[in-house]
PDB file of N, H, CA, C and O in Angstrom:
ATOM      1  N   MET A   1      67.100 -69.180  24.581  1.00  0.00           N
ATOM      2  CA  MET A   1      67.913 -68.008  24.811  1.00  0.00           C
ATOM      3  C   MET A   1      68.790 -67.761  23.583  1.00  0.00           C
ATOM      4  O   MET A   1      69.476 -68.663  23.103  1.00  0.00           O
ATOM      5  N   THR A   2      68.756 -66.543  23.091  1.00  0.00           N
ATOM      6  H   THR A   2      68.199 -65.810  23.480  1.00  0.00           H
ATOM      7  CA  THR A   2      69.512 -66.166  21.910  1.00  0.00           C
ATOM      8  C   THR A   2      70.815 -65.506  22.329  1.00  0.00           C
ATOM      9  O   THR A   2      70.823 -64.602  23.165  1.00  0.00           O
ATOM     10  N   ALA A   3      71.906 -65.956  21.751  1.00  0.00           N
ATOM     11  H   ALA A   3      71.900 -66.690  21.072  1.00  0.00           H
ATOM     12  CA  ALA A   3      73.212 -65.354  22.035  1.00  0.00           C
ATOM     13  C   ALA A   3      73.372 -64.082  21.209  1.00  0.00           C
ATOM     14  O   ALA A   3      73.037 -64.047  20.025  1.00  0.00           O
ATOM     15  N   ILE A   4      73.881 -63.057  21.844  1.00  0.00           N
ATOM     16  H   ILE A   4      74.153 -63.086  22.806  1.00  0.00           H
ATOM     17  CA  ILE A   4      74.138 -61.792  21.157  1.00  0.00           C
ATOM     18  C   ILE A   4      75.647 -61.620  21.069  1.00  0.00           C
ATOM     19  O   ILE A   4      76.350 -61.644  22.080  1.00  0.00           O
ATOM     20  N   LEU A   5      76.129 -61.448  19.853  1.00  0.00           N
ATOM     21  H   LEU A   5      75.558 -61.428  19.032  1.00  0.00           H
ATOM     22  CA  LEU A   5      77.556 -61.215  19.653  1.00  0.00           C
ATOM     23  C   LEU A   5      77.827 -59.716  19.589  1.00  0.00           C
ATOM     24  O   LEU A   5      77.130 -58.971  18.901  1.00  0.00           O
ATOM     25  N   HIS A   6      78.830 -59.301  20.305  1.00  0.00           N
ATOM     26  H   HIS A   6      79.397 -59.906  20.864  1.00  0.00           H
ATOM     27  CA  HIS A   6      79.244 -57.905  20.297  1.00  0.00           C
ATOM     28  C   HIS A   6      80.612 -57.821  19.639  1.00  0.00           C
ATOM     29  O   HIS A   6      81.506 -58.611  19.941  1.00  0.00           O
ATOM     30  N   ARG A   7      80.766 -56.881  18.759  1.00  0.00           N
ATOM     31  H   ARG A   7      80.039 -56.239  18.513  1.00  0.00           H
ATOM     32  CA  ARG A   7      82.090 -56.668  18.146  1.00  0.00           C
ATOM     33  C   ARG A   7      82.957 -55.946  19.157  1.00  0.00           C
ATOM     34  O   ARG A   7      82.538 -54.960  19.765  1.00  0.00           O
ATOM     35  N   ILE A   8      84.164 -56.444  19.329  1.00  0.00           N
ATOM     36  H   ILE A   8      84.504 -57.244  18.836  1.00  0.00           H
ATOM     37  CA  ILE A   8      85.135 -55.845  20.243  1.00  0.00           C
ATOM     38  C   ILE A   8      86.145 -55.049  19.429  1.00  0.00           C
ATOM     39  O   ILE A   8      86.733 -55.561  18.476  1.00  0.00           O
ATOM     40  N   ILE A   9      86.338 -53.804  19.812  1.00  0.00           N
ATOM     41  H   ILE A   9      85.861 -53.388  20.586  1.00  0.00           H
ATOM     42  CA  ILE A   9      87.343 -52.946  19.192  1.00  0.00           C
ATOM     43  C   ILE A   9      88.578 -53.012  20.083  1.00  0.00           C
ATOM     44  O   ILE A   9      88.531 -52.624  21.250  1.00  0.00           O
ATOM     45  N   ARG A  10      89.678 -53.501  19.531  1.00  0.00           N
ATOM     46  H   ARG A  10      89.717 -53.816  18.582  1.00  0.00           H
ATOM     47  CA  ARG A  10      90.908 -53.613  20.316  1.00  0.00           C
ATOM     48  C   ARG A  10      91.579 -52.257  20.462  1.00  0.00           C
ATOM     49  O   ARG A  10      91.336 -51.332  19.687  1.00  0.00           O
ATOM     50  N   GLN A  11      92.417 -52.166  21.464  1.00  0.00           N
ATOM     51  H   GLN A  11      92.614 -52.917  22.094  1.00  0.00           H
ATOM     52  CA  GLN A  11      93.067 -50.900  21.788  1.00  0.00           C
ATOM     53  C   GLN A  11      93.835 -50.322  20.606  1.00  0.00           C
ATOM     54  O   GLN A  11      93.866 -49.104  20.424  1.00  0.00           O
ATOM     55  N   SER A  12      94.450 -51.176  19.808  1.00  0.00           N
ATOM     56  H   SER A  12      94.424 -52.164  19.955  1.00  0.00           H
ATOM     57  CA  SER A  12      95.217 -50.685  18.660  1.00  0.00           C
ATOM     58  C   SER A  12      94.323 -50.036  17.607  1.00  0.00           C
ATOM     59  O   SER A  12      94.783 -49.163  16.870  1.00  0.00           O
ATOM     60  N   GLU A  13      93.058 -50.442  17.520  1.00  0.00           N
ATOM     61  H   GLU A  13      92.684 -51.151  18.118  1.00  0.00           H
ATOM     62  CA  GLU A  13      92.111 -49.875  16.550  1.00  0.00           C
ATOM     63  C   GLU A  13      91.417 -48.622  17.069  1.00  0.00           C
ATOM     64  O   GLU A  13      90.884 -47.833  16.288  1.00  0.00           O
ATOM     65  N   LEU A  14      91.424 -48.442  18.369  1.00  0.00           N
ATOM     66  H   LEU A  14      91.857 -49.082  19.003  1.00  0.00           H
ATOM     67  CA  LEU A  14      90.619 -47.401  18.999  1.00  0.00           C
ATOM     68  C   LEU A  14      90.882 -45.989  18.478  1.00  0.00           C
ATOM     69  O   LEU A  14      89.920 -45.267  18.216  1.00  0.00           O
ATOM     70  N   PRO A  15      92.145 -45.557  18.313  1.00  0.00           N
ATOM     71  CA  PRO A  15      92.354 -44.199  17.794  1.00  0.00           C
ATOM     72  C   PRO A  15      91.715 -43.963  16.418  1.00  0.00           C
ATOM     73  O   PRO A  15      91.222 -42.867  16.152  1.00  0.00           O
ATOM     74  N   GLN A  16      91.717 -44.968  15.550  1.00  0.00           N
ATOM     75  H   GLN A  16      92.118 -45.858  15.767  1.00  0.00           H
ATOM     76  CA  GLN A  16      91.103 -44.810  14.233  1.00  0.00           C
ATOM     77  C   GLN A  16      89.582 -44.758  14.337  1.00  0.00           C
ATOM     78  O   GLN A  16      88.927 -44.084  13.541  1.00  0.00           O
ATOM     79  N   VAL A  17      89.028 -45.454  15.296  1.00  0.00           N
ATOM     80  H   VAL A  17      89.560 -46.002  15.942  1.00  0.00           H
ATOM     81  CA  VAL A  17      87.571 -45.509  15.449  1.00  0.00           C
ATOM     82  C   VAL A  17      87.030 -44.213  16.046  1.00  0.00           C
ATOM     83  O   VAL A  17      86.022 -43.685  15.578  1.00  0.00           O
ATOM     84  N   CYS A  18      87.697 -43.702  17.079  1.00  0.00           N
ATOM     85  H   CYS A  18      88.516 -44.132  17.459  1.00  0.00           H
ATOM     86  CA  CYS A  18      87.133 -42.540  17.777  1.00  0.00           C
ATOM     87  C   CYS A  18      87.870 -41.235  17.495  1.00  0.00           C
ATOM     88  O   CYS A  18      87.382 -40.167  17.865  1.00  0.00           O
ATOM     89  N   GLY A  19      89.035 -41.296  16.845  1.00  0.00           N
ATOM     90  H   GLY A  19      89.431 -42.164  16.545  1.00  0.00           H
ATOM     91  CA  GLY A  19      89.741 -40.073  16.486  1.00  0.00           C
ATOM     92  C   GLY A  19      90.542 -39.441  17.604  1.00  0.00           C
ATOM     93  O   GLY A  19      90.959 -38.288  17.492  1.00  0.00           O
ATOM     94  N   LEU A  20      90.767 -40.183  18.690  1.00  0.00           N
ATOM     95  H   LEU A  20      90.428 -41.120  18.781  1.00  0.00           H
ATOM     96  CA  LEU A  20      91.530 -39.657  19.817  1.00  0.00           C
ATOM     97  C   LEU A  20      92.776 -40.505  20.052  1.00  0.00           C
ATOM     98  O   LEU A  20      92.811 -41.686  19.709  1.00  0.00           O
ATOM     99  N   LYS A  21      93.795 -39.887  20.641  1.00  0.00           N
ATOM    100  H   LYS A  21      93.766 -38.927  20.920  1.00  0.00           H
ATOM    101  CA  LYS A  21      95.004 -40.616  20.998  1.00  0.00           C
ATOM    102  C   LYS A  21      94.781 -41.379  22.296  1.00  0.00           C
ATOM    103  O   LYS A  21      93.863 -41.078  23.058  1.00  0.00           O
ATOM    104  N   ARG A  22      95.635 -42.371  22.536  1.00  0.00           N
ATOM    105  H   ARG A  22      96.381 -42.615  21.917  1.00  0.00           H
ATOM    106  CA  ARG A  22      95.500 -43.218  23.728  1.00  0.00           C
ATOM    107  C   ARG A  22      95.474 -42.414  25.019  1.00  0.00           C
ATOM    108  O   ARG A  22      94.668 -42.696  25.906  1.00  0.00           O
ATOM    109  N   THR A  23      96.341 -41.422  25.135  1.00  0.00           N
ATOM    110  H   THR A  23      96.995 -41.194  24.414  1.00  0.00           H
ATOM    111  CA  THR A  23      96.391 -40.638  26.379  1.00  0.00           C
ATOM    112  C   THR A  23      95.097 -39.857  26.585  1.00  0.00           C
ATOM    113  O   THR A  23      94.624 -39.727  27.714  1.00  0.00           O
ATOM    114  N   GLN A  24      94.525 -39.338  25.505  1.00  0.00           N
ATOM    115  H   GLN A  24      94.909 -39.443  24.588  1.00  0.00           H
ATOM    116  CA  GLN A  24      93.246 -38.626  25.608  1.00  0.00           C
ATOM    117  C   GLN A  24      92.132 -39.582  26.035  1.00  0.00           C
ATOM    118  O   GLN A  24      91.279 -39.234  26.852  1.00  0.00           O
ATOM    119  N   ILE A  25      92.150 -40.780  25.474  1.00  0.00           N
ATOM    120  H   ILE A  25      92.842 -41.063  24.811  1.00  0.00           H
ATOM    121  CA  ILE A  25      91.150 -41.790  25.807  1.00  0.00           C
ATOM    122  C   ILE A  25      91.248 -42.158  27.281  1.00  0.00           C
ATOM    123  O   ILE A  25      90.233 -42.231  27.974  1.00  0.00           O
ATOM    124  N   GLN A  26      92.474 -42.392  27.767  1.00  0.00           N
ATOM    125  H   GLN A  26      93.299 -42.333  27.205  1.00  0.00           H
ATOM    126  CA  GLN A  26      92.660 -42.750  29.176  1.00  0.00           C
ATOM    127  C   GLN A  26      92.158 -41.648  30.102  1.00  0.00           C
ATOM    128  O   GLN A  26      91.561 -41.935  31.139  1.00  0.00           O
ATOM    129  N   GLN A  27      92.395 -40.399  29.738  1.00  0.00           N
ATOM    130  H   GLN A  27      92.880 -40.166  28.895  1.00  0.00           H
ATOM    131  CA  GLN A  27      91.925 -39.280  30.552  1.00  0.00           C
ATOM    132  C   GLN A  27      90.394 -39.238  30.577  1.00  0.00           C
ATOM    133  O   GLN A  27      89.794 -39.037  31.633  1.00  0.00           O
ATOM    134  N   LEU A  28      89.774 -39.424  29.430  1.00  0.00           N
ATOM    135  H   LEU A  28      90.261 -39.588  28.572  1.00  0.00           H
ATOM    136  CA  LEU A  28      88.310 -39.424  29.375  1.00  0.00           C
ATOM    137  C   LEU A  28      87.716 -40.581  30.173  1.00  0.00           C
ATOM    138  O   LEU A  28      86.660 -40.425  30.787  1.00  0.00           O
ATOM    139  N   ILE A  29      88.372 -41.732  30.175  1.00  0.00           N
ATOM    140  H   ILE A  29      89.230 -41.859  29.677  1.00  0.00           H
ATOM    141  CA  ILE A  29      87.902 -42.869  30.971  1.00  0.00           C
ATOM    142  C   ILE A  29      87.957 -42.505  32.454  1.00  0.00           C
ATOM    143  O   ILE A  29      87.008 -42.767  33.194  1.00  0.00           O
ATOM    144  N   LYS A  30      89.060 -41.905  32.887  1.00  0.00           N
ATOM    145  H   LYS A  30      89.831 -41.693  32.287  1.00  0.00           H
ATOM    146  CA  LYS A  30      89.194 -41.485  34.292  1.00  0.00           C
ATOM    147  C   LYS A  30      88.109 -40.488  34.678  1.00  0.00           C
ATOM    148  O   LYS A  30      87.610 -40.514  35.803  1.00  0.00           O
ATOM    149  N   GLU A  31      87.745 -39.613  33.752  1.00  0.00           N
ATOM    150  H   GLU A  31      88.150 -39.592  32.839  1.00  0.00           H
ATOM    151  CA  GLU A  31      86.718 -38.603  34.013  1.00  0.00           C
ATOM    152  C   GLU A  31      85.307 -39.161  33.885  1.00  0.00           C
ATOM    153  O   GLU A  31      84.335 -38.472  34.195  1.00  0.00           O
ATOM    154  N   GLY A  32      85.193 -40.396  33.432  1.00  0.00           N
ATOM    155  H   GLY A  32      85.983 -40.955  33.180  1.00  0.00           H
ATOM    156  CA  GLY A  32      83.874 -41.012  33.261  1.00  0.00           C
ATOM    157  C   GLY A  32      83.165 -40.570  31.997  1.00  0.00           C
ATOM    158  O   GLY A  32      81.944 -40.690  31.898  1.00  0.00           O
ATOM    159  N   ASP A  33      83.915 -40.058  31.027  1.00  0.00           N
ATOM    160  H   ASP A  33      84.907 -39.961  31.108  1.00  0.00           H
ATOM    161  CA  ASP A  33      83.328 -39.532  29.799  1.00  0.00           C
ATOM    162  C   ASP A  33      83.678 -40.382  28.574  1.00  0.00           C
ATOM    163  O   ASP A  33      83.642 -39.895  27.444  1.00  0.00           O
ATOM    164  N   PHE A  34      84.016 -41.651  28.804  1.00  0.00           N
ATOM    165  H   PHE A  34      84.045 -42.047  29.722  1.00  0.00           H
ATOM    166  CA  PHE A  34      84.326 -42.569  27.715  1.00  0.00           C
ATOM    167  C   PHE A  34      84.029 -43.975  28.216  1.00  0.00           C
ATOM    168  O   PHE A  34      84.248 -44.266  29.392  1.00  0.00           O
ATOM    169  N   PRO A  35      83.539 -44.844  27.355  1.00  0.00           N
ATOM    170  CA  PRO A  35      83.224 -46.207  27.800  1.00  0.00           C
ATOM    171  C   PRO A  35      84.445 -46.915  28.393  1.00  0.00           C
ATOM    172  O   PRO A  35      85.562 -46.783  27.893  1.00  0.00           O
ATOM    173  N   ALA A  36      84.209 -47.655  29.448  1.00  0.00           N
ATOM    174  H   ALA A  36      83.302 -47.762  29.853  1.00  0.00           H
ATOM    175  CA  ALA A  36      85.272 -48.427  30.082  1.00  0.00           C
ATOM    176  C   ALA A  36      85.602 -49.649  29.221  1.00  0.00           C
ATOM    177  O   ALA A  36      84.729 -50.195  28.547  1.00  0.00           O
ATOM    178  N   PRO A  37      86.861 -50.068  29.250  1.00  0.00           N
ATOM    179  CA  PRO A  37      87.242 -51.238  28.463  1.00  0.00           C
ATOM    180  C   PRO A  37      86.773 -52.537  29.108  1.00  0.00           C
ATOM    181  O   PRO A  37      86.451 -52.594  30.295  1.00  0.00           O
ATOM    182  N   VAL A  38      86.747 -53.570  28.282  1.00  0.00           N
ATOM    183  H   VAL A  38      87.008 -53.523  27.318  1.00  0.00           H
ATOM    184  CA  VAL A  38      86.462 -54.930  28.721  1.00  0.00           C
ATOM    185  C   VAL A  38      87.803 -55.656  28.752  1.00  0.00           C
ATOM    186  O   VAL A  38      88.547 -55.620  27.772  1.00  0.00           O
ATOM    187  N   ARG A  39      88.117 -56.309  29.857  1.00  0.00           N
ATOM    188  H   ARG A  39      87.512 -56.339  30.653  1.00  0.00           H
ATOM    189  CA  ARG A  39      89.378 -57.050  29.967  1.00  0.00           C
ATOM    190  C   ARG A  39      89.254 -58.330  29.148  1.00  0.00           C
ATOM    191  O   ARG A  39      88.387 -59.158  29.428  1.00  0.00           O
ATOM    192  N   LEU A  40      90.107 -58.504  28.142  1.00  0.00           N
ATOM    193  H   LEU A  40      90.811 -57.831  27.915  1.00  0.00           H
ATOM    194  CA  LEU A  40      90.094 -59.677  27.278  1.00  0.00           C
ATOM    195  C   LEU A  40      91.057 -60.750  27.769  1.00  0.00           C
ATOM    196  O   LEU A  40      90.799 -61.945  27.631  1.00  0.00           O
ATOM    197  N   SER A  41      92.160 -60.309  28.338  1.00  0.00           N
ATOM    198  H   SER A  41      92.370 -59.338  28.451  1.00  0.00           H
ATOM    199  CA  SER A  41      93.145 -61.209  28.926  1.00  0.00           C
ATOM    200  C   SER A  41      93.979 -60.367  29.884  1.00  0.00           C
ATOM    201  O   SER A  41      93.676 -59.196  30.112  1.00  0.00           O
ATOM    202  N   ALA A  42      95.010 -60.953  30.434  1.00  0.00           N
ATOM    203  H   ALA A  42      95.256 -61.904  30.248  1.00  0.00           H
ATOM    204  CA  ALA A  42      95.849 -60.224  31.388  1.00  0.00           C
ATOM    205  C   ALA A  42      96.486 -58.980  30.765  1.00  0.00           C
ATOM    206  O   ALA A  42      96.733 -57.991  31.455  1.00  0.00           O
ATOM    207  N   ARG A  43      96.748 -59.036  29.457  1.00  0.00           N
ATOM    208  H   ARG A  43      96.547 -59.839  28.896  1.00  0.00           H
ATOM    209  CA  ARG A  43      97.440 -57.925  28.803  1.00  0.00           C
ATOM    210  C   ARG A  43      96.631 -57.234  27.708  1.00  0.00           C
ATOM    211  O   ARG A  43      97.117 -56.293  27.081  1.00  0.00           O
ATOM    212  N   ARG A  44      95.433 -57.681  27.477  1.00  0.00           N
ATOM    213  H   ARG A  44      95.038 -58.446  27.986  1.00  0.00           H
ATOM    214  CA  ARG A  44      94.625 -57.109  26.394  1.00  0.00           C
ATOM    215  C   ARG A  44      93.294 -56.583  26.917  1.00  0.00           C
ATOM    216  O   ARG A  44      92.675 -57.150  27.818  1.00  0.00           O
ATOM    217  N   LYS A  45      92.887 -55.477  26.311  1.00  0.00           N
ATOM    218  H   LYS A  45      93.389 -55.017  25.579  1.00  0.00           H
ATOM    219  CA  LYS A  45      91.560 -54.950  26.601  1.00  0.00           C
ATOM    220  C   LYS A  45      90.931 -54.483  25.302  1.00  0.00           C
ATOM    221  O   LYS A  45      91.616 -54.230  24.311  1.00  0.00           O
ATOM    222  N   GLY A  46      89.628 -54.377  25.331  1.00  0.00           N
ATOM    223  H   GLY A  46      89.072 -54.582  26.136  1.00  0.00           H
ATOM    224  CA  GLY A  46      88.891 -53.950  24.149  1.00  0.00           C
ATOM    225  C   GLY A  46      87.657 -53.183  24.563  1.00  0.00           C
ATOM    226  O   GLY A  46      87.317 -53.127  25.745  1.00  0.00           O
ATOM    227  N   TRP A  47      86.993 -52.599  23.599  1.00  0.00           N
ATOM    228  H   TRP A  47      87.270 -52.645  22.639  1.00  0.00           H
ATOM    229  CA  TRP A  47      85.794 -51.816  23.848  1.00  0.00           C
ATOM    230  C   TRP A  47      84.659 -52.369  23.004  1.00  0.00           C
ATOM    231  O   TRP A  47      84.869 -52.797  21.870  1.00  0.00           O
ATOM    232  N   LEU A  48      83.463 -52.357  23.559  1.00  0.00           N
ATOM    233  H   LEU A  48      83.292 -52.009  24.480  1.00  0.00           H
ATOM    234  CA  LEU A  48      82.299 -52.809  22.816  1.00  0.00           C
ATOM    235  C   LEU A  48      81.946 -51.763  21.767  1.00  0.00           C
ATOM    236  O   LEU A  48      81.793 -50.582  22.079  1.00  0.00           O
ATOM    237  N   GLU A  49      81.822 -52.203  20.537  1.00  0.00           N
ATOM    238  H   GLU A  49      81.947 -53.162  20.283  1.00  0.00           H
ATOM    239  CA  GLU A  49      81.520 -51.288  19.437  1.00  0.00           C
ATOM    240  C   GLU A  49      80.226 -50.525  19.699  1.00  0.00           C
ATOM    241  O   GLU A  49      80.147 -49.330  19.414  1.00  0.00           O
ATOM    242  N   ALA A  50      79.220 -51.194  20.234  1.00  0.00           N
ATOM    243  H   ALA A  50      79.284 -52.164  20.466  1.00  0.00           H
ATOM    244  CA  ALA A  50      77.930 -50.542  20.501  1.00  0.00           C
ATOM    245  C   ALA A  50      78.089 -49.389  21.496  1.00  0.00           C
ATOM    246  O   ALA A  50      77.445 -48.351  21.348  1.00  0.00           O
ATOM    247  N   GLU A  51      78.942 -49.566  22.505  1.00  0.00           N
ATOM    248  H   GLU A  51      79.466 -50.409  22.626  1.00  0.00           H
ATOM    249  CA  GLU A  51      79.167 -48.495  23.481  1.00  0.00           C
ATOM    250  C   GLU A  51      79.925 -47.328  22.854  1.00  0.00           C
ATOM    251  O   GLU A  51      79.674 -46.170  23.190  1.00  0.00           O
ATOM    252  N   LEU A  52      80.843 -47.625  21.951  1.00  0.00           N
ATOM    253  H   LEU A  52      81.047 -48.565  21.677  1.00  0.00           H
ATOM    254  CA  LEU A  52      81.569 -46.555  21.251  1.00  0.00           C
ATOM    255  C   LEU A  52      80.635 -45.773  20.339  1.00  0.00           C
ATOM    256  O   LEU A  52      80.744 -44.551  20.238  1.00  0.00           O
ATOM    257  N   ILE A  53      79.722 -46.467  19.678  1.00  0.00           N
ATOM    258  H   ILE A  53      79.634 -47.460  19.760  1.00  0.00           H
ATOM    259  CA  ILE A  53      78.746 -45.792  18.814  1.00  0.00           C
ATOM    260  C   ILE A  53      77.850 -44.896  19.651  1.00  0.00           C
ATOM    261  O   ILE A  53      77.568 -43.762  19.263  1.00  0.00           O
ATOM    262  N   ALA A  54      77.402 -45.393  20.795  1.00  0.00           N
ATOM    263  H   ALA A  54      77.631 -46.314  21.110  1.00  0.00           H
ATOM    264  CA  ALA A  54      76.556 -44.582  21.690  1.00  0.00           C
ATOM    265  C   ALA A  54      77.320 -43.349  22.174  1.00  0.00           C
ATOM    266  O   ALA A  54      76.750 -42.261  22.254  1.00  0.00           O
ATOM    267  N   TRP A  55      78.610 -43.513  22.497  1.00  0.00           N
ATOM    268  H   TRP A  55      79.073 -44.397  22.432  1.00  0.00           H
ATOM    269  CA  TRP A  55      79.439 -42.388  22.933  1.00  0.00           C
ATOM    270  C   TRP A  55      79.539 -41.349  21.817  1.00  0.00           C
ATOM    271  O   TRP A  55      79.412 -40.150  22.065  1.00  0.00           O
ATOM    272  N   GLN A  56      79.769 -41.816  20.583  1.00  0.00           N
ATOM    273  H   GLN A  56      79.873 -42.791  20.382  1.00  0.00           H
ATOM    274  CA  GLN A  56      79.853 -40.897  19.445  1.00  0.00           C
ATOM    275  C   GLN A  56      78.534 -40.152  19.248  1.00  0.00           C
ATOM    276  O   GLN A  56      78.535 -38.949  18.987  1.00  0.00           O
ATOM    277  N   GLN A  57      77.421 -40.850  19.370  1.00  0.00           N
ATOM    278  H   GLN A  57      77.419 -41.828  19.582  1.00  0.00           H
ATOM    279  CA  GLN A  57      76.110 -40.224  19.200  1.00  0.00           C
ATOM    280  C   GLN A  57      75.866 -39.161  20.267  1.00  0.00           C
ATOM    281  O   GLN A  57      75.273 -38.121  19.982  1.00  0.00           O
ATOM    282  N   GLN A  58      76.322 -39.418  21.498  1.00  0.00           N
ATOM    283  H   GLN A  58      76.804 -40.263  21.730  1.00  0.00           H
ATOM    284  CA  GLN A  58      76.193 -38.415  22.558  1.00  0.00           C
ATOM    285  C   GLN A  58      77.004 -37.171  22.231  1.00  0.00           C
ATOM    286  O   GLN A  58      76.542 -36.048  22.434  1.00  0.00           O
ATOM    287  N   ARG A  59      78.205 -37.372  21.728  1.00  0.00           N
ATOM    288  H   ARG A  59      78.580 -38.284  21.563  1.00  0.00           H
ATOM    289  CA  ARG A  59      79.053 -36.234  21.359  1.00  0.00           C
ATOM    290  C   ARG A  59      78.422 -35.420  20.225  1.00  0.00           C
ATOM    291  O   ARG A  59      78.452 -34.190  20.240  1.00  0.00           O
ATOM    292  N   ILE A  60      77.855 -36.120  19.250  1.00  0.00           N
ATOM    293  H   ILE A  60      77.831 -37.120  19.237  1.00  0.00           H
ATOM    294  CA  ILE A  60      77.187 -35.442  18.130  1.00  0.00           C
ATOM    295  C   ILE A  60      75.977 -34.668  18.629  1.00  0.00           C
ATOM    296  O   ILE A  60      75.741 -33.539  18.198  1.00  0.00           O
ATOM    297  N   ALA A  61      75.211 -35.262  19.531  1.00  0.00           N
ATOM    298  H   ALA A  61      75.402 -36.179  19.881  1.00  0.00           H
ATOM    299  CA  ALA A  61      74.033 -34.588  20.081  1.00  0.00           C
ATOM    300  C   ALA A  61      74.432 -33.329  20.833  1.00  0.00           C
ATOM    301  O   ALA A  61      73.746 -32.311  20.738  1.00  0.00           O
ATOM    302  N   ARG A  62      75.534 -33.382  21.582  1.00  0.00           N
ATOM    303  H   ARG A  62      76.091 -34.209  21.659  1.00  0.00           H
ATOM    304  CA  ARG A  62      76.018 -32.188  22.306  1.00  0.00           C
ATOM    305  C   ARG A  62      76.381 -31.075  21.335  1.00  0.00           C
ATOM    306  O   ARG A  62      76.122 -29.899  21.592  1.00  0.00           O
ATOM    307  N   ARG A  63      76.986 -31.463  20.214  1.00  0.00           N
ATOM    308  H   ARG A  63      77.196 -32.418  20.005  1.00  0.00           H
ATOM    309  CA  ARG A  63      77.371 -30.471  19.211  1.00  0.00           C
ATOM    310  C   ARG A  63      76.141 -29.797  18.627  1.00  0.00           C
ATOM    311  O   ARG A  63      76.125 -28.583  18.420  1.00  0.00           O
ATOM    312  N   GLN A  64      75.114 -30.589  18.363  1.00  0.00           N
ATOM    313  H   GLN A  64      75.127 -31.575  18.531  1.00  0.00           H
ATOM    314  CA  GLN A  64      73.903 -30.062  17.757  1.00  0.00           C
ATOM    315  C   GLN A  64      73.114 -29.187  18.730  1.00  0.00           C
ATOM    316  O   GLN A  64      72.341 -28.330  18.302  1.00  0.00           O
ATOM    317  N   ASP A  65      73.301 -29.396  20.027  1.00  0.00           N
ATOM    318  H   ASP A  65      73.928 -30.093  20.374  1.00  0.00           H
ATOM    319  CA  ASP A  65      72.600 -28.597  21.036  1.00  0.00           C
ATOM    320  C   ASP A  65      73.191 -27.200  21.183  1.00  0.00           C
ATOM    321  O   ASP A  65      72.526 -26.290  21.678  1.00  0.00           O
ATOM    322  N   HIS A  66      74.445 -27.029  20.752  1.00  0.00           N
ATOM    323  H   HIS A  66      74.985 -27.769  20.350  1.00  0.00           H
ATOM    324  CA  HIS A  66      75.104 -25.729  20.933  1.00  0.00           C
ATOM    325  C   HIS A  66      74.970 -24.854  19.741  1.00  0.00           C
ATOM    326  O   HIS A  66      75.471 -23.730  19.741  1.00  0.00           O
TER     327      HIS A  66
END
């Protein structure tokens, strides 16, 4: 069995990665239009880089469809 490592993007890095503010991100999560975070500890959460890339690609595809 091969272990797969996933890069975790911490909440503090998230606005630079996706270009949105925390409040916008939280709203999109509630609406189901943004990847859900992974709980890292009682006070920390992060996002899988691969899921953020997939989210960005979906947004780009929507733009190209219009």
